[in-house]
C-alpha positions in Angstrom: 21.6 -8.8 -12.0 17.9 -8.6 -11.4 16.9 -5.9 -9.0 13.7 -6.3 -7.0 11.3 -3.5 -6.2 9.1 -2.9 -3.2 6.0 -0.7 -3.5 4.4 0.4 -0.2 0.9 1.8 -0.7 0.0 4.1 2.1 -2.9 6.2 3.3 -5.8 6.3 5.7 -8.3 3.5 6.1 -10.7 3.1 3.1 -8.4 5.1 0.8 -8.1 2.0 -1.4 -4.7 0.6 -0.4 -5.7 -3.1 -0.5 -7.7 -2.8 -3.7 -5.0 -0.9 -5.5 -2.3 -3.3 -4.1 -4.2 -6.4 -5.3 -4.9 -5.0 -8.8 -1.3 -3.8 -9.2 0.0 -7.2 -8.0 -2.4 -8.9 -10.5 -1.1 -6.8 -13.4 2.6 -7.1 -12.5 2.7 -10.5 -10.9 4.4 -9.0 -7.8 3.7 -10.7 -4.5 1.1 -8.8 -2.5 0.7 -8.4 1.3 -1.9 -6.6 3.4 -0.2 -5.1 6.5 -3.5 -5.6 8.4 -2.7 -9.3 8.5 0.4 -8.7 10.6 -1.3 -6.8 13.5 -1.1 -8.4 16.9 -4.4 -9.8 18.3 -4.3 -7.1 21.1 -4.1 -4.4 18.5 -7.0 -5.9 16.5 -9.1 -6.0 19.6 -8.4 -2.3 20.3 -9.4 -1.3 16.8 -12.6 -3.3 17.0 -13.5 -1.4 20.1 -12.8 1.9 18.3 -9.6 2.6 20.3 -6.8 4.2 18.2 -3.5 2.4 18.3 -0.5 4.1 19.9 3.1 4.1 18.7 3.9 1.3 21.2 1.1 -0.9 19.6 2.6 -0.4 16.2 6.2 -1.1 17.0 6.0 -5.0 16.8 3.9 -4.6 13.7 6.4 -2.3 12.0 9.2 -4.7 13.0 7.4 -7.6 11.2 6.8 -5.6 8.1 10.4 -4.4 8.0 11.6 -7.9 8.2 9.2 -9.0 5.4 10.6 -6.2 3.2 14.2 -7.1 3.9 13.5 -10.7 3.2 12.0 -9.9 -0.2 15.0 -7.6 -1.1 17.5 -10.2 0.1 15.7 -12.9 -2.1 15.4 -10.5 -5.0 11.6 -10.7 -5.0 9.2 -8.0 -6.0 6.6 -7.1 -3.5 3.6 -4.8 -3.0 2.5 -3.9 0.6 -0.6 -2.1 1.5 0.1 -0.3 4.8 -1.4 2.7 6.5 2.1 4.0 7.6 0.4 7.3 8.6 3.4 8.9 10.3 6.8 9.7 8.8 8.6 7.7 11.5 6.5 4.6 10.5 7.6 5.0 6.9 11.2 5.5 8.0 11.0 2.2 9.8 9.9 0.5 6.5 12.4 2.4 4.3 15.3 -0.1 4.1 16.6 0.7 0.7 16.1 4.1 -1.0 16.7 2.7 -4.5 14.3 -0.3 -4.3 11.6 0.7 -1.9 9.0 3.3 -3.0 6.0 4.7 -1.3 2.7 5.5 -3.1 0.4 7.7 -1.2 -3.4 7.5 -1.9 -4.5 10.9 -0.9 -8.2 11.1 0.2 -10.5 13.7 1.7 -12.4 13.2 5.0 -15.7 13.3 3.0 -14.5 10.6 0.6 -13.4 8.3 3.4 -16.6 8.9 5.5 -18.7 7.9 2.4 -16.6 4.8 1.8 -16.8 3.7 5.4 -20.6 3.9 5.3 -20.5 1.1 2.7 -17.6 -0.9 4.0 -17.4 -4.0 6.0 -14.0 -4.5 7.6 -12.9 -7.4 9.8 -11.7 -5.1 12.6 -11.5 -1.4 11.6 -14.1 0.5 13.5 -15.4 3.6 11.5 -15.1 5.6 14.8 -11.3 5.6 14.1 -11.6 7.7 11.0 -10.9 11.0 12.8 -7.9 9.6 14.6 -6.4 8.5 11.2 -6.6 12.0 9.9 -5.3 13.5 13.2 -2.1 11.5 13.1 -1.6 11.6 9.3 1.6 13.2 8.2 1.3 13.4 4.5 4.4 11.9 2.8 6.6 14.2 0.9 8.8 11.5 -0.6 6.0 9.4 -2.1 4.2 9.3 -5.5 0.9 10.8 -4.6 -2.3 9.7 -6.4 -5.8 11.0 -5.8 -7.8 8.2 -4.1 -11.1 9.5 -5.6 -10.3 8.4 -9.1 -11.1 5.0 -10.4 -9.1 1.9 -9.3 -8.0 1.2 -12.8 -6.8 4.7 -13.4 -4.8 4.7 -10.1 -3.1 1.5 -11.1 -2.4 2.8 -14.6 -0.8 5.9 -13.2 1.4 3.9 -10.9 2.5 1.5 -13.7 3.2 4.5 -16.0 5.0 6.5 -13.3 7.3 3.7 -12.3 7.6 2.3 -15.8 6.5 -1.1 -14.5 6.1 -3.8 -17.1 2.7 -5.4 -16.8 2.5 -9.2 -17.1 -0.1 -11.1 -19.0 -1.4 -14.6 -19.0 -0.9 -15.0 -22.7 2.2 -15.2 -24.9 3.4 -11.9 -26.3 2.2 -11.1 -29.8 4.9 -9.9 -32.2 3.9 -7.5 -34.9 5.7 -7.6 -38.2 6.7 -4.2 -39.4 6.9 -3.7 -43.1 9.9 -1.8 -44.4 7.8 -0.2 -47.1 
């Protein structure tokens, strides 16, 4: 029986969650979702104004994400989700199967994030929210932690190697003949 895997890439804004998720999905052919696309309009408007979200704002969002994860597990489909999930209780809400759902934490310093936010255009994340992200961050202890400062390709390579994920390719596999000499 084929068993699906779900990888949830977590961390503060601008840690590289979406970039890592997209590249990992490209290499593995897993379906990719950006949790930002599931926020309610009211929450998006708050963030645009630089107002941090509260737990109540996040509950409907987490419920949608949990349902998405459950659907993929039920349908035996692999999935990658980029999602801040800054608090332990948010990650618990998304952890629906300890054997098939794994968290990958992109650990980043305030200085790195501040530098990235200077050069970043985001649809609704206001850079004024950076401090609030670090204030509520509860670093995951049950996650594979990767330094967000290293290159995107290196991060993805570490994830693939750590989880022993088979990368997909667009070409047919090449078979090498081994001589018995």
